[in-house]
matplotlib code that plots the C-alpha trace (Angstrom):
import matplotlib.pyplot as plt

x = [0.0, 1.1, 1.1, -2.2, -4.0, -4.2, -2.9, 0.5, 0.0, -3.6, -4.6, -7.9, -9.2, -8.5, -10.0, -13.1, -13.4, -13.1, -15.8, -18.1, -17.6, -18.5, -21.6, -22.6, -22.1, -24.3, -21.4, -22.0, -19.7, -16.8, -17.7, -17.8, -14.5, -12.7, -14.1, -13.0, -9.5, -9.4, -10.7, -8.1, -5.3, -6.8, -9.2, -11.8, -14.2, -17.8, -18.4, -15.7, -16.8, -20.5, -19.8, -17.3, -19.9, -22.5, -19.9, -19.5, -23.2, -23.6, -21.0, -23.0, -20.4, -22.7, -20.6, -17.7, -20.1, -21.5, -18.4, -17.8, -21.4, -21.3, -18.0, -19.7, -22.8, -20.6, -19.5, -22.9, -25.6, -28.5, -27.6, -30.8, -29.2, -26.5, -29.2, -31.2, -28.0, -27.2, -30.8, -30.7, -27.4, -28.7, -31.7, -29.5, -27.5]
y = [0.0, 3.5, 6.1, 7.4, 4.1, 3.4, 0.0, 0.1, -0.4, 0.8, 4.1, 4.2, 7.3, 5.7, 2.4, 4.1, 6.1, 2.9, 1.2, 4.2, 4.2, 0.5, 1.2, 4.1, 1.8, -0.8, -3.2, -4.7, -7.7, -5.4, -3.1, -6.2, -7.6, -4.3, -4.0, -7.5, -6.6, -3.5, -5.3, -8.1, -5.6, -4.0, -1.2, -0.4, 2.0, 1.0, 0.9, -1.6, -3.6, -3.7, -4.7, -7.3, -8.7, -8.8, -10.6, -13.2, -13.6, -14.1, -16.8, -18.5, -17.6, -16.0, -16.7, -14.6, -12.0, -11.2, -9.6, -7.4, -6.2, -5.6, -3.6, -1.5, -0.9, 0.4, 3.2, 3.8, 2.6, 4.1, 3.1, 1.4, -0.8, -1.9, -2.7, -4.7, -6.7, -7.3, -8.6, -10.8, -12.2, -12.9, -14.8, -17.0, -18.2]
z = [0.0, -0.8, 2.0, 0.7, 1.3, -2.4, -3.4, -5.2, -8.9, -9.0, -10.4, -8.5, -10.4, -13.8, -12.7, -11.5, -14.7, -16.7, -14.6, -14.9, -18.7, -18.9, -16.9, -19.1, -22.1, -20.5, -20.4, -16.9, -17.5, -18.2, -15.2, -12.9, -14.3, -13.8, -10.3, -9.4, -10.7, -8.5, -5.4, -6.0, -5.6, -2.5, -3.7, -1.2, -3.1, -2.7, -6.4, -6.9, -3.9, -4.9, -8.5, -7.5, -5.1, -7.9, -10.1, -7.3, -6.9, -10.7, -10.5, -7.7, -5.0, -2.6, 0.5, -0.9, -2.3, 1.1, 2.7, -0.4, -0.3, 3.4, 3.1, 0.4, 2.5, 5.4, 3.1, 1.4, 3.8, 1.9, -1.6, -2.9, -5.5, -3.0, -0.4, -2.9, -3.9, -0.3, 0.4, -2.7, -1.6, 1.9, 0.5, -1.5, 1.5]

ax = plt.figure().add_subplot(projection="3d")
ax.plot(x, y, z, "-o")
ax.set_aspect("equal")
plt.show()
């Protein structure tokens, strides 16, 4: 980790811009893939966490999706889509 808390080797702003561009282009698979990559190297932004959680849910890995969604919810406790995803994940467990 760099002194700023950003994982070494991750340009968080560029990664977030790429995820947002994928979302605007309705390319959810790409947004989830980029988010998983960011989380894998230690990113803690709620957008990355939420989309990585959705990717894990889509793969049927609900047990590993739950902690990601919970971490995202800690940062954005009233985000409706995130709350829905968290509820959906909990019903699948």
